[in-house]
Structures are given as structure tokens and as C-alpha cells.
N, C-alpha and C positions, 0 to 999 in steps of 0.2 A: 504493500500500500504506500510506503514512503516514496518509491520511484514514481508512482502515479501522481501524487500531490506535488512532488518536486518538479515534475514536468510542467505543471500548471502554475508555477510560482510567479510567472510574469503577468498573470491576470488576464491573459487572452483566452478567448473561447477556442477550444481545441476539439477536433472530431475524435471519436473513439478510436478510429483507425490510426490516427497520429499517436495516441496514447499507447496503443498496442505496439507500434513500431518502436517507440522509445523504450518501453519495458523490455521488449525482446532484445534490443541492443544492449541494455544494461546487464541483463542476465545471460547474454550470449546464446539466446534461443535461435536455433537454425530454422531455415525455411521448412525443412522436413519435420522438425519437432513441432512447429506451429500447426501442422496438419494432423497431428495425433488426435484421435477421437476418444471421447469417454467410452467406457465399456458398452454403453447402450448404442453408441454410434449416433446419438442424437445431436451432439454438438462437439466442437473442438475443445480439447482440454485447456490449451493456452488461453483461448478467447474466454472460456468459462471462468478461469482464474482471474483474469483481468476484469471481467464484468462484475464479479463479486467483490473485488477490491474496490472498484468504483462504487458499488452499491453500499458497502460498509462506510466508505468515506462520506457518501451522501447522507447516510443515516446519522452520522456525527455532525452533519451540516458544516463540514470543513471544505466541501466542494458542492457545487450546485449545477443543475442542468437548465440553462436558459431556453434551450430548444432541443428538439429530438436529436440524440446522438452527439450533442456538443456539451462540453463541461468546462467549468472555470472555477478558480479558487475563490473562497469567501474570505471575509475579514477574519473570521475565526481560524480559517486555514492558514492565513498569513501569520497570525500570532503563533500557531503551532510551529511553523518553519523558522521562527526567530530562535527557538531553542528546541530543535527536533531531536527525537530519540534515535537510537541506532537503528531501530526498526519499529514500524507501527504494527501492533498486534490488536486483536479484539480486546484483550485485557487492557491495553493502553487506551483504547477508545472509550473504555468504561469511565475514564476520567471526565468525559463529556456527558453531562446529565441527560441531554436529549438522546444520545445514543444509548445510554444505560436504560432509559425508560422504554425506548423502542425495542430493546433487546430482551426485556424482562421475560418474555414468553419462552426464551431459549434456556432459561436457568435450570428448569427441571431436567431437561435432556442432558445438560452438562453434569449436573449433580449425580445423575444415574449412570454416567460413564465411568468405568473403572479408572482408578487413579493412573495406572500405567498406560492407559489409552487416551488420556485427556489431551496430551500434546498432539497426537494424531487427529483427534476430534477437532481441535482448534485449527489445525493446519488445512483441513479440508473445507471445500465450499459446501453449502447446503445441497447443491445438486449432487456432488460426489458422495455426501453422506446418505442421501436417498438411494443412490445406486448401490452403494456399499451394503446398505441394509437389505435392499432387494436381492442382491446376489447371495448374501448370507442366508436369507430365508430360502432362496431357490436351491442352494447347495444342500441345505439341511433336508429339504423336501426330496431331492434326488436320492440322498442316502436312505431316507425313510422308504421311498418307493422300492428301491432294490431289496431292502431288508424284507419288505412285505412280499415281494414277488418270490423270494427264495423260500418262503414258508408255504407256498401254494404248490399244487400238483404240476407235474410236467405238462399234463393235458391242458390245464388252465393257461399255462405260460404260452403254449402253442396258439391257443385262441387269442390271447392278448396280442401276440405278435401280428397275427392276421388283422386284428382290429386296428392296430397302429398303422400297418401298411395301407389299409383302406383310407385311414385318415390322412395319410401322406399324399394322397392323390390318386391311388389306384382304386378309388372307391366307386360307389354305386351300390348295387345290391350285393351283400355278402353271399347270398345264395347263388347269384348268377356269376359272380366274378372272383370268388375266393373259396378255397376249400382247405380244411385242416385234415391232413391224412392221418398222422399219428398212429400208424398201425404197423404190425410186424411185416417185414418184407418190403418196407417202403424205401429201402436202400439209403437211409439217412435223410430222406426228404420228409419234413414235417408239415409243409403247407405248399399250396399252389395258388398263385394269384395272377390274374390276367392283367397285362400291362395296358391294354386298350379295350375299348368297349366291344370290339368284334372278336377279341381273343386271338388276334393275329400273332401275338407274342406272349409267351408265358414265362413267369419268373418262379423259380423253385426256392423254397425257404427251408432253412434248418435252424432250429431254436434249441440252445443248450442252456439249461438252468444250472450252471456250474459255479463252484467256488474257485477251483483251480484254473489257471490260464489255459486257453485252448491252443494246442500246438499245431505244427504243420501237418502232422499225420492225419488229424481230424479234417483239416481243410482238403487234404489230398483225397480222402474218402468222399467228401462232398463233391469235389470236382469230378471224381469218377462216376458218382451217381448222376451228375448232370450229363456226362457223356453218354451214359446208359439211356437217358431220356432224349438224347440228341438236342439238349438244351444248351444255350450259350450264356444264360444269365441266372445268377443265383444270389441270395442274401443269406449270410450266416450271422445269426444274432446270439449273443451270450450275455449272461448277467455278470460275467467276470471280465477277463482281458484276453488279448491275443499275444502270443510270444512273437519276438522279432522274426524268427524263421517263418512263422505263419503269415505275417505281414509281407515278408519278402516273396513267399511262394505265389501269392495271388498276382504279383506284378510280372510273373514269368510265364503265365499260362494264357492260352487263347480265350478261354471262357472268362466272362466278366463276373467276378465274385466280389460283392460288397461285404465288408466286415463291420459289424456294429457291436461295440463292446458295451458293458454295463453303463458306463458314464454317458455315452452317446444315447443309449436306449432311454435312460431316464430323462435326458434333455428333450428328446423327441416326444416322449409321453407328456411332459409338462407343456411344451409348446403347442401340442395338438389336443390337449385336454383329454387324454386317455388315462383313466384311473385317478384323475384329480378334478377338483371343482373350484370355482372362484370363491375366494374368501373375502377380499376387500378390494375396492377400487378407489384410487385417490386421483383427483384432478389437480394439476399444477397450472395455475393461471398467472397472467402478467397484465400490466396496465396496457389498455388499448390507447396508444398515444393519438391515433387518428380521431378518436371520439372527443378528445379534449382540445382539438384544434379549433380555434375561433376564426370565423370569417373576417 
């Protein structure tokens, strides 16, 4: 935040892009680094950090925005720069009563944050904290999903896999377009799903509800089963992982075999609402500056 307000010390109105360029130069942020996205891909990390630095300084009323995307220093900001700190933190801005009052709603969240995590909490923008919390919940859900799947029967797992593949776009009617084989003599094929509505191409599926990693030998057997069906496409899904030889093997054969491990399986299930349901929805809103523009 100090580089932002220091750039505005001359009192001139500066566009947000000028501020970003100045901050990037001070910190040596490269052009490539400025393009790095937040995990959600919704915005750029660098721009997000600068935007929240500006937002916090505005909350403290040490800078102001006379018009959209332009900022300038206030008299309070000029007083700050007469004896500036080494760095401006949220704790430092608490010295400004107006900032402290506006920020009061954040207090509980900070108090509930473990002591060893408070520095990390304070260094992240609210957007990053939301994303961090989201991915923590998502990861915990993924682990819970796999744990639940492993308690169920192999037959249920085979049906689950077909349900997921239908959700992934091979869908339509399960009766018309997918089949769980799951019978002796199926040569390692647990399911069959049509790739298109006319059934011009068929994908064979094998599902392994395993704890141990799946090795190349199992993949070779599956590849052999595909050849026996004169098939060229297959999907091998497991609740565990694949060994490196197994991953290497599928790169060397003519048949197209997709390997889906437990982590990827749980992510697909979450993204496609298989075995999960919506708990909460939160809307993040911002000021509509066009609405407040006077003629």
C-alpha cells in the first residue's frame, strides 16, 4: 500500500493502470507475472492485489476517487507521507478511526484465525481468502467422497462411474446409451457407453475401487480387452492412483486409454454434481459506477 500512496504524492489524478505500472516497477513484477491468475481464473493476481491496496487506502480516506478508475491523495494522505512507516499494513491503518470503524465487521474473522495463521490472513486480499476457503472446503469434500465410495460395493462404484460419464456429456438416456456389464467373463470391461447418439463409436470402461496404485499390468489387460472388442477407446477409473509405468504405457499404444485417478474422479463428481448437493450460494457484488453517473 505504501508504493500506491507514494505514487500519488504529487496530488495529481492518476489512472489505475498508471498505479499498477508503478507498483510493478517497484517490486520488479515481470510482464509474465502480471498475467498470473487467481486459482479461480476469474481475475489476475497482481491486479487483484493492487485493487485491494487501493480499496484499503480509500477506506482510510488517505486517497480518494474523483472519477471512475482515477485516484488522488487526500490531505490526510499527505500528512501520512510526512512521517511514513516502513510499510503500510491493515494494522497500521487501524490508527485511522474511519478505517477502524469500517473494518469492524472483519474483527471476528481475525479473532477466529489461529495465531500462527494471522500473518497469512492479513497478507491476503478478501478475494484470495474467499478462494482459499472455497478450495479448502472443496478438498475436504473430495477426500470425504473417496472415503464414502470405498465403503460401497464394486457394483455401486461401476454404476457411479457410468452416471458420471453421462454427466460429462455422453448423456441422454442411461438405458439407451450406457450399460454396466459387471459380470464374469467381461474381460475386464465394467461398462459400455456410446460416444454419440447413433452409437457410431463406443467407449469401454473399467472401474477399480482400489486402495493400492494401479500398475501397468492392469492397464495392459484392459488394452487387451479393448483389442478383443476391436475397440480403440477406453477409460480406466480408480479410487487410488496410477504408477508411472502405467502412465507411460498408455502413451505407447495405439488405443486411446484415458486414466482417471481418485483425485480427478472426485473433482469430476463435484463439478458435475454427482453424489453431492448444493449447500450454500454467496453472491459477490460491487458498486455499479454507471448508475451513479450524473448527466
